[in-house]
C-alpha positions as a printed NumPy array, in Angstrom:
array([[ 73.389,  80.066,  75.587],
       [ 77.148,  79.578,  75.787],
       [ 78.565,  79.343,  79.292],
       [ 81.099,  81.886,  80.498],
       [ 83.797,  79.194,  80.588],
       [ 83.067,  78.32 ,  76.961],
       [ 83.458,  81.97 ,  76.04 ],
       [ 86.742,  82.008,  77.953],
       [ 88.054,  79.12 ,  75.855],
       [ 86.975,  80.861,  72.666],
       [ 89.014,  83.89 ,  73.715],
       [ 92.079,  81.756,  74.478],
       [ 94.396,  83.142,  71.731],
       [ 93.852,  86.779,  72.704],
       [ 94.107,  85.876,  76.378],
       [ 97.581,  84.453,  75.738],
       [ 98.658,  87.748,  74.18 ],
       [ 97.32 ,  89.794,  77.09 ],
       [ 98.935,  87.614,  79.72 ],
       [102.229,  87.654,  77.847],
       [102.428,  91.362,  78.625],
       [100.804,  91.423,  82.016],
       [101.916,  88.317,  83.858],
       [105.164,  86.989,  82.406],
       [108.689,  87.452,  83.65 ],
       [110.687,  90.383,  82.38 ],
       [113.072,  89.535,  79.56 ],
       [116.592,  90.954,  79.692],
       [116.768,  94.616,  78.748],
       [113.006,  94.931,  78.354],
       [110.575,  97.231,  80.049],
       [109.098,  95.575,  83.163],
       [105.644,  94.002,  82.926],
       [104.502,  96.391,  85.685],
       [105.613,  99.411,  83.639],
       [104.135,  98.077,  80.385],
       [100.769,  97.258,  81.924],
       [100.409, 100.571,  83.726],
       [101.575, 102.452,  80.633],
       [ 98.898, 100.665,  78.601],
       [ 96.262, 101.666,  81.165],
       [ 97.338, 105.303,  81.013],
       [ 97.193, 105.29 ,  77.218],
       [ 93.711, 103.743,  77.263],
       [ 92.414, 106.512,  79.526],
       [ 91.628, 104.257,  82.489],
       [ 92.604, 105.548,  85.931],
       [ 93.918, 103.468,  88.847],
       [ 95.345, 104.468,  92.195],
       [ 98.034, 101.867,  92.744],
       [100.235, 101.277,  95.776],
       [103.554,  99.428,  96.103],
       [103.385,  95.858,  97.364],
       [103.357,  95.763, 101.193],
       [106.889,  95.716, 102.61 ],
       [108.532,  93.263, 104.988],
       [108.348,  94.199, 108.671],
       [110.696,  93.118, 111.453],
       [108.73 ,  92.08 , 114.52 ],
       [111.517,  93.264, 116.865],
       [111.135,  96.85 , 115.672],
       [107.609,  96.921, 114.19 ],
       [105.466,  94.286, 115.926],
       [102.018,  95.778, 115.23 ],
       [100.08 ,  95.766, 111.953],
       [ 96.851,  97.783, 111.653],
       [ 94.398,  98.098, 108.766],
       [ 90.755,  98.826, 107.962],
       [ 88.657,  95.969, 106.615],
       [ 87.67 ,  95.905, 102.947],
       [ 84.663,  94.115, 101.468],
       [ 84.894,  95.636,  97.984],
       [ 85.078,  93.201,  95.072],
       [ 85.506,  95.569,  92.123],
       [ 89.151,  94.751,  91.424],
       [ 88.511,  91.049,  90.823],
       [ 85.671,  91.562,  88.347],
       [ 87.635,  94.282,  86.548],
       [ 90.752,  92.102,  86.284],
       [ 88.612,  89.238,  84.994],
       [ 87.164,  91.547,  82.341],
       [ 90.637,  92.46 ,  81.113],
       [ 91.909,  88.88 ,  81.1  ],
       [ 88.917,  87.552,  79.177],
       [ 89.32 ,  90.33 ,  76.612],
       [ 93.016,  89.539,  76.127],
       [ 94.101,  92.905,  77.52 ],
       [ 97.097,  93.723,  79.671],
       [ 96.341,  93.953,  83.381],
       [ 97.854,  97.075,  84.958],
       [ 99.48 ,  96.191,  88.256],
       [ 97.787,  99.261,  89.742],
       [ 94.375,  97.741,  88.918],
       [ 94.994,  94.7  ,  91.128],
       [ 93.986,  94.943,  94.786],
       [ 94.735,  91.488,  96.097],
       [ 92.471,  91.772,  99.141],
       [ 89.489,  92.428,  96.841],
       [ 90.351,  89.345,  94.82 ],
       [ 90.533,  87.201,  97.969],
       [ 87.302,  88.677,  99.339],
       [ 85.424,  88.12 ,  96.086],
       [ 84.927,  84.532,  97.263],
       [ 83.183,  83.078, 100.285],
       [ 84.896,  80.768, 102.763],
       [ 83.727,  78.304, 105.382],
       [ 83.729,  80.568, 108.432],
       [ 81.215,  79.911, 111.223],
       [ 78.344,  82.251, 111.942],
       [ 78.706,  84.311, 115.136],
       [ 77.223,  82.654, 118.209],
       [ 75.495,  85.81 , 119.4  ],
       [ 74.461,  88.979, 117.559],
       [ 75.83 ,  90.971, 120.487],
       [ 79.128,  90.465, 118.622],
       [ 78.139,  90.979, 114.971],
       [ 80.825,  88.744, 113.442],
       [ 82.834,  85.623, 114.216],
       [ 86.65 ,  85.539, 114.155],
       [ 88.547,  82.576, 112.686],
       [ 92.328,  82.067, 112.533],
       [ 94.452,  79.317, 111.039],
       [ 98.048,  78.758, 109.909],
       [ 99.513,  76.762, 107.004],
       [102.866,  76.372, 105.311],
       [103.388,  78.796, 102.435],
       [103.15 ,  77.099,  99.015],
       [105.68 ,  79.447,  97.386],
       [108.162,  79.684, 100.273],
       [108.99 ,  76.697, 102.526],
       [110.617,  79.024, 105.062],
       [107.441,  81.004, 105.834],
       [103.894,  80.358, 107.023],
       [100.525,  81.818, 106.066],
       [ 98.349,  83.196, 108.85 ],
       [ 94.708,  83.643, 107.86 ],
       [ 92.254,  85.848, 109.742],
       [ 88.617,  85.465, 108.752],
       [ 85.541,  87.431, 109.824],
       [ 81.944,  86.518, 109.078],
       [ 78.975,  88.73 , 109.821],
       [ 75.626,  87.394, 110.904],
       [ 73.066,  86.793, 108.169],
       [ 69.82 ,  88.685, 107.685],
       [ 67.082,  87.329, 105.444],
       [ 65.723,  89.774, 102.893],
       [ 62.38 ,  89.713, 104.657],
       [ 64.06 ,  90.705, 107.939],
       [ 66.227,  93.605, 106.809],
       [ 65.04 ,  97.163, 107.5  ],
       [ 63.208,  99.047, 104.745],
       [ 65.478, 100.715, 102.202],
       [ 65.45 , 104.212, 100.736],
       [ 67.558, 103.957,  97.582],
       [ 68.555, 106.599,  95.062],
       [ 69.753, 105.22 ,  91.723],
       [ 72.171, 107.767,  90.266],
       [ 72.64 , 106.747,  86.618],
       [ 75.236, 108.147,  84.217],
       [ 73.624, 108.56 ,  80.769],
       [ 76.398, 110.636,  79.203],
       [ 77.811, 109.907,  75.768],
       [ 80.62 , 107.783,  77.178],
       [ 78.009, 105.312,  78.484],
       [ 76.543, 104.241,  75.149],
       [ 78.643, 101.063,  74.688],
       [ 76.949,  97.707,  75.264],
       [ 78.957,  97.031,  78.428],
       [ 77.882, 100.352,  79.935],
       [ 74.335, 101.811,  79.926],
       [ 72.606,  98.697,  78.507],
       [ 74.234,  96.64 ,  81.259],
       [ 73.385,  99.302,  83.879],
       [ 69.721,  98.991,  82.922],
       [ 69.801,  95.211,  83.317],
       [ 71.746,  95.409,  86.593],
       [ 69.457,  97.922,  88.29 ],
       [ 66.381,  96.096,  86.995],
       [ 67.744,  93.027,  88.794],
       [ 67.962,  95.071,  91.989],
       [ 64.404,  96.384,  91.457],
       [ 63.128,  92.808,  91.271],
       [ 64.504,  92.213,  94.769],
       [ 62.836,  95.193,  96.432],
       [ 60.083,  94.922,  99.009],
       [ 56.808,  96.896,  99.132],
       [ 58.121,  99.045, 101.98 ],
       [ 61.253, 100.053, 100.04 ],
       [ 61.465, 103.411,  98.299],
       [ 63.379, 104.127,  95.084],
       [ 64.272, 107.366,  93.338],
       [ 66.074, 107.564,  89.986],
       [ 68.09 , 110.492,  88.71 ],
       [ 70.076, 110.59 ,  85.496],
       [ 72.888, 112.879,  84.547],
       [ 74.576, 113.867,  81.316],
       [ 74.991, 117.564,  80.483],
       [ 72.088, 118.112,  82.886],
       [ 70.473, 116.292,  85.799],
       [ 66.943, 114.871,  85.587],
       [ 64.767, 113.19 ,  88.225],
       [ 62.808, 110.355,  86.602],
       [ 61.339, 108.603,  89.643],
       [ 60.939, 109.889,  93.185],
       [ 60.086, 107.746,  96.197],
       [ 58.471, 104.922,  94.211],
       [ 57.433, 101.564,  95.678],
       [ 56.43 , 100.1  ,  92.289],
       [ 59.015,  97.812,  90.601],
       [ 57.182,  98.17 ,  87.27 ],
       [ 57.527, 101.971,  87.369],
       [ 61.194, 101.692,  88.285],
       [ 61.975,  99.204,  85.509],
       [ 60.023, 101.233,  82.936],
       [ 62.082, 104.319,  83.769],
       [ 65.303, 102.322,  83.457],
       [ 64.283, 100.768,  80.148],
       [ 63.721, 104.22 ,  78.648],
       [ 67.249, 105.486,  79.275],
       [ 69.491, 106.584,  76.392],
       [ 73.075, 107.856,  76.417],
       [ 74.31 , 111.213,  75.146],
       [ 75.988, 114.423,  76.288],
       [ 78.608, 115.451,  78.851],
       [ 78.873, 114.135,  82.425],
       [ 77.525, 116.378,  85.191],
       [ 78.483, 113.988,  87.971],
       [ 79.077, 116.559,  90.699],
       [ 75.664, 118.281,  90.524],
       [ 73.978, 114.88 ,  90.224],
       [ 75.58 , 113.608,  93.422],
       [ 74.45 , 116.712,  95.29 ],
       [ 70.861, 116.21 ,  94.1  ],
       [ 71.058, 112.49 ,  94.952],
       [ 71.908, 113.355,  98.556],
       [ 68.998, 115.805,  98.659],
       [ 66.614, 113.101,  97.421],
       [ 67.951, 110.596,  99.922],
       [ 67.343, 113.066, 102.749],
       [ 63.855, 113.903, 101.477],
       [ 62.797, 110.243, 101.585],
       [ 64.866, 109.188, 104.578],
       [ 63.701, 106.07 , 106.393],
       [ 64.467, 106.498, 110.116],
       [ 66.255, 103.394, 111.35 ],
       [ 66.31 , 102.02 , 107.811],
       [ 68.782, 101.832, 104.941],
       [ 69.44 , 105.145, 103.209],
       [ 71.813, 104.695, 100.306],
       [ 72.822, 106.159,  96.956],
       [ 73.788, 103.67 ,  94.242],
       [ 75.952, 105.346,  91.623],
       [ 76.222, 103.537,  88.263],
       [ 78.872, 105.023,  85.976],
       [ 82.204, 104.584,  84.227],
       [ 83.456, 107.343,  86.545],
       [ 84.149, 109.853,  83.766],
       [ 82.906, 113.096,  85.397],
       [ 83.599, 116.232,  83.373],
       [ 80.985, 118.841,  84.347],
       [ 80.596, 120.51 ,  87.736],
       [ 82.573, 118.905,  90.585],
       [ 84.801, 116.923,  88.238],
       [ 87.921, 116.69 ,  90.381],
       [ 88.093, 113.732,  92.73 ],
       [ 89.031, 115.779,  95.791],
       [ 85.858, 117.879,  95.583],
       [ 83.738, 114.764,  95.161],
       [ 85.4  , 113.167,  98.177],
       [ 84.725, 116.231, 100.296],
       [ 81.039, 116.144,  99.358],
       [ 80.838, 112.455, 100.299],
       [ 82.575, 113.053, 103.643],
       [ 80.159, 115.845, 104.52 ],
       [ 77.118, 113.699, 103.799],
       [ 78.143, 110.33 , 105.258],
       [ 77.722, 111.694, 108.776],
       [ 74.053, 112.218, 107.901],
       [ 73.585, 108.439, 107.706],
       [ 73.434, 108.274, 103.901],
       [ 75.827, 105.695, 102.478],
       [ 77.187, 105.403,  98.944],
       [ 77.704, 102.347,  96.75 ],
       [ 79.504, 102.671,  93.415],
       [ 78.948, 100.277,  90.518],
       [ 81.588, 100.511,  87.798],
       [ 80.881,  99.724,  84.163],
       [ 82.765,  99.617,  80.882],
       [ 86.321, 100.133,  79.742],
       [ 88.579, 102.573,  77.953],
       [ 87.855, 105.57 ,  80.174],
       [ 86.979, 103.685,  83.377],
       [ 87.921, 105.685,  86.498],
       [ 88.508, 102.981,  89.09 ],
       [ 90.456, 105.349,  91.354],
       [ 87.474, 107.67 ,  91.828],
       [ 84.9  , 104.892,  92.128],
       [ 86.755, 103.016,  94.857],
       [ 87.747, 106.126,  96.81 ],
       [ 84.285, 107.697,  97.062],
       [ 82.647, 104.365,  97.968],
       [ 85.112, 103.868, 100.804],
       [ 84.594, 107.411, 102.058],
       [ 80.831, 107.008, 101.688],
       [ 80.736, 104.006, 104.045],
       [ 79.508, 101.846, 101.186],
       [ 81.144,  99.399,  98.827],
       [ 82.506,  99.288,  95.302],
       [ 81.736,  96.59 ,  92.734],
       [ 82.512,  96.294,  89.037],
       [ 79.768,  94.87 ,  86.825],
       [ 81.107,  93.13 ,  83.729],
       [ 78.165,  90.835,  82.974],
       [ 74.547,  90.08 ,  83.781],
       [ 75.812,  87.204,  85.937],
       [ 77.896,  89.615,  88.017],
       [ 74.938,  91.975,  88.325],
       [ 72.825,  89.128,  89.683],
       [ 75.57 ,  88.141,  92.138],
       [ 76.075,  91.673,  93.486],
       [ 72.548,  93.05 ,  93.382],
       [ 70.409,  89.989,  93.988],
       [ 72.267,  87.145,  95.708],
       [ 74.27 ,  89.563,  97.889],
       [ 71.592,  92.239,  98.229],
       [ 71.252,  92.094, 102.019],
       [ 75.004,  92.323, 102.661],
       [ 75.342,  95.09 , 100.102],
       [ 72.683,  97.225, 101.779],
       [ 72.442,  96.371, 105.485],
       [ 75.43 ,  97.403, 107.61 ],
       [ 75.88 ,  95.412, 110.833],
       [ 79.197,  96.963, 111.946],
       [ 81.012, 100.123, 110.925],
       [ 84.543, 101.489, 111.278],
       [ 85.9  ,  97.956, 111.571],
       [ 89.652,  97.853, 112.171],
       [ 92.027,  94.932, 112.541],
       [ 95.248,  95.024, 114.541],
       [ 97.696,  92.151, 114.852],
       [100.476,  92.232, 117.445],
       [103.137,  89.593, 116.766],
       [105.095,  87.852, 119.494],
       [108.847,  88.262, 118.715],
       [109.508,  84.995, 120.514],
       [107.507,  83.168, 117.841],
       [107.629,  85.348, 114.695],
       [110.59 ,  87.354, 113.393],
       [109.221,  88.923, 110.182],
       [105.868,  89.393, 108.484],
       [104.073,  90.999, 105.59 ],
       [100.389,  91.644, 105.015],
       [ 99.209,  90.479, 101.582],
       [ 97.173,  93.301, 100.058],
       [ 95.319,  96.027, 101.981],
       [ 97.944,  98.593, 100.955],
       [ 95.394, 101.376, 100.632],
       [ 93.724, 100.356, 103.903],
       [ 96.796, 100.617, 106.139],
       [ 96.347, 102.578, 109.382],
       [ 98.79 , 103.954, 111.901],
       [ 98.977, 101.981, 115.147],
       [ 97.451, 104.865, 117.079],
       [ 94.472, 104.99 , 114.68 ],
       [ 93.208, 101.687, 116.027],
       [ 91.794, 103.079, 119.266],
       [ 90.899, 106.486, 117.825],
       [ 87.155, 106.43 , 117.181],
       [ 87.439, 109.524, 115.011],
       [ 89.318, 107.561, 112.327],
       [ 87.021, 106.217, 109.61 ],
       [ 87.382, 102.567, 108.609],
       [ 85.528,  99.842, 106.73 ],
       [ 81.977,  98.564, 107.08 ],
       [ 80.688,  94.982, 107.247],
       [ 77.23 ,  94.114, 105.957],
       [ 74.972,  91.225, 106.919],
       [ 76.549,  88.001, 105.709],
       [ 79.731,  89.744, 104.601],
       [ 83.054,  87.996, 105.029],
       [ 86.517,  89.515, 105.358],
       [ 89.727,  87.558, 104.849],
       [ 93.279,  88.747, 105.48 ],
       [ 96.482,  86.772, 104.929],
       [ 99.84 ,  87.415, 106.548],
       [103.022,  85.698, 105.409],
       [105.173,  85.219, 108.495],
       [108.667,  83.935, 109.314],
       [108.878,  81.719, 112.413],
       [111.469,  82.867, 114.94 ],
       [114.853,  81.364, 114.082],
       [113.989,  81.05 , 110.404],
       [116.143,  82.541, 107.658],
       [113.54 ,  85.082, 106.595],
       [113.698,  87.509, 103.698],
       [116.523,  89.646, 105.064],
       [119.929,  88.549, 106.291],
       [121.415,  89.267, 109.692],
       [122.886,  92.737, 110.081],
       [126.637,  93.1  , 110.444],
       [126.837,  95.439, 113.407],
       [125.762,  94.219, 116.814],
       [123.994,  97.465, 117.681],
       [121.792,  97.045, 114.567],
       [120.722,  93.555, 115.605],
       [117.775,  93.09 , 117.979],
       [118.384,  91.37 , 121.272],
       [117.381,  87.73 , 121.302],
       [113.647,  87.514, 121.91 ],
       [112.266,  85.32 , 124.645],
       [109.075,  83.404, 124.083],
       [107.087,  84.937, 126.925],
       [103.742,  83.43 , 126.021],
       [102.084,  80.526, 124.293],
       [100.844,  82.797, 121.479],
       [102.305,  83.657, 118.115],
       [100.197,  86.814, 117.928],
       [ 97.102,  88.55 , 119.234],
       [ 94.345,  89.731, 116.909],
       [ 92.345,  92.735, 118.034],
       [ 89.252,  94.079, 116.279],
       [ 87.463,  97.335, 116.881],
       [ 84.028,  98.103, 115.519],
       [ 81.018, 100.297, 116.126],
       [ 77.423,  99.231, 115.908],
       [ 75.592, 100.944, 113.012],
       [ 74.072, 103.653, 115.236],
       [ 76.958, 103.812, 117.708],
       [ 79.725, 106.344, 118.184],
       [ 81.977, 104.395, 120.55 ],
       [ 83.909, 101.349, 119.412],
       [ 83.874,  97.904, 120.958],
       [ 86.893,  95.614, 121.24 ],
       [ 87.302,  91.923, 120.406],
       [ 90.625,  90.273, 121.264],
       [ 91.757,  86.801, 120.213],
       [ 95.143,  85.189, 120.93 ],
       [ 96.549,  82.923, 118.218],
       [ 98.024,  79.867, 119.933],
       [101.566,  78.772, 119.133],
       [100.252,  75.264, 118.556],
       [ 98.851,  76.452, 115.21 ],
       [102.348,  77.408, 114.074],
       [103.924,  74.21 , 115.341],
       [101.305,  72.049, 113.618],
       [101.189,  74.004, 110.343],
       [100.857,  71.747, 107.301],
       [100.255,  72.381, 103.631],
       [ 97.104,  74.421, 102.955],
       [ 93.981,  72.431, 102.193],
       [ 90.409,  73.197, 101.262],
       [ 89.371,  76.802, 101.83 ],
       [ 92.843,  77.819, 102.989],
       [ 94.415,  76.439,  99.823],
       [ 91.918,  78.293,  97.651],
       [ 92.43 ,  81.584,  99.514],
       [ 96.213,  81.181,  99.141],
       [ 95.798,  80.474,  95.419],
       [ 93.732,  83.622,  94.868],
       [ 96.253,  85.653,  96.883],
       [ 99.123,  84.306,  94.794],
       [ 97.23 ,  85.059,  91.576],
       [ 96.696,  88.674,  92.596],
       [100.261,  89.095,  93.759],
       [101.667,  87.539,  90.591],
       [ 99.643,  89.958,  88.477],
       [101.109,  92.743,  90.644],
       [104.661,  91.553,  89.99 ],
       [105.335,  90.485,  93.599],
       [108.923,  89.189,  93.646],
       [108.358,  87.354,  96.958],
       [106.47 ,  84.639,  95.061],
       [109.789,  83.386,  93.692],
       [109.314,  80.823,  90.931],
       [105.675,  80.058,  91.792],
       [103.837,  79.816,  88.466],
       [100.287,  80.241,  87.252],
       [100.227,  76.471,  86.85 ],
       [101.183,  76.12 ,  90.507],
       [ 98.348,  78.493,  91.391],
       [ 95.801,  76.431,  89.464],
       [ 97.035,  73.227,  91.088],
       [ 96.958,  74.823,  94.541],
       [ 93.334,  75.912,  94.032],
       [ 92.491,  72.354,  92.996],
       [ 89.207,  71.037,  91.585],
       [ 86.329,  73.227,  92.687],
       [ 82.561,  73.082,  92.75 ],
       [ 80.456,  76.171,  92.219],
       [ 80.538,  78.474,  89.23 ],
       [ 82.694,  81.322,  90.545],
       [ 85.467,  79.132,  91.942],
       [ 85.529,  77.   ,  88.801],
       [ 85.878,  80.16 ,  86.756],
       [ 88.882,  81.243,  88.847],
       [ 90.653,  77.913,  88.281],
       [ 89.978,  78.319,  84.56 ],
       [ 91.529,  81.805,  84.591],
       [ 94.632,  80.527,  86.378],
       [ 94.947,  77.576,  83.971],
       [ 94.663,  79.85 ,  80.949],
       [ 97.237,  82.191,  82.427],
       [ 99.593,  79.241,  82.832],
       [ 99.102,  78.21 ,  79.208],
       [ 99.651,  81.794,  78.044],
       [102.872,  82.094,  80.021],
       [104.333,  78.856,  78.68 ],
       [103.341,  79.642,  75.09 ],
       [104.891,  83.108,  75.246],
       [108.282,  82.   ,  76.595],
       [108.577,  78.593,  74.987],
       [108.453,  76.78 ,  78.32 ],
       [107.059,  73.394,  79.103],
       [104.384,  72.343,  81.485],
       [105.327,  72.628,  85.101],
       [107.809,  75.47 ,  84.658]])
């Protein structure tokens, strides 16, 4: 069998063409790469809910940054699918935080399960801007062995409509969910419903992997897409077989193309909101291309206190539904929010890389009624801020009028910032607070990123470059590949290969030479 990297090399010519449109600089008088890529997505029928790149904030006037955590990985796998197929990558399809969080980093396990995750911070110089620094915040949840997790009540909700007949859709769904069935325990319960122009229950409350896999193997595609009625029935099944104190989750496998019943996204979101309070979570698994509705898939998973993944291969199915099964299913902390308060005596400007659709108002942080992200067992969350040390030139010049300029800040502490985290335990209603100061010594001693930090910065730059982030300056795909450096492990090696191919595509398209 050919390796994925070998297949990547075989696709090299078409990859060059795709990256020429999606990742190269705009030529004079031409349509921007952002506009071309998003136009191509609209013409293909795929749907993305994009957000502008996070803006620059002045610490003197806006010192606090607040966001909900995100452990989704769908954007990275979907972007990889497009790159390997030589397609343009719509900027709206790229969520940089999901690309960063696709990979695992060397964060310590929490010392005590009383606090379900550890908090790690570090600072490095920014590879693409010598005047700024990168602040990394990393969370790692405690691990739970498969044998130790609570029993699971799962409802597989499988789209078998006509749009799912392609090889990268229903056939891959069957393989993916069969992989999950192989990882089930005798005390787990599985129901399977399918939906096309009608909804059918194939398996209800089964503990037999052979029965589950036989039902999956018999699926065929055809008909319209009655997604709304199917989701309602899936919630009913989940309630009927509820496991008290266990995992109760719906796993929706679809391309997201609902067209019968509750077909508008707002109605679907309302249904999910109404049911999540009943303790039934929702995971969405995206498949296929052409009519893929990423916007719906990501939104309902977030509202359903679950997670969103995109399955583009059997390898990805094994990663998401076998290797990461415990973290996918078992929530150890919910409504997790991050708030960073910067010290104006140490930092003058900042921007959060990614998390645009996870931004929260400052007052939302302490409001336990505001929904936020969930962390599963073994999950990791990484966030990167690009910051300007006090006294540095920064991205914006000094204002002309004295009244528009902030008073000189005094360094009233030994911190550059304070990180606060709020979370609830899975069965809790009141949040708990973790607070960590970030010592100024980290800023003073910042050196070039190495190891895990270098790789995280490389992935962040890759996502931002695909998004058309102008703050990267002249940082190239080649620079990104070099920053990532030689890697061990399949998934990291594959990323370096993608960045290297993107570099070659860029240089070929514009007649440049290596190192440009």
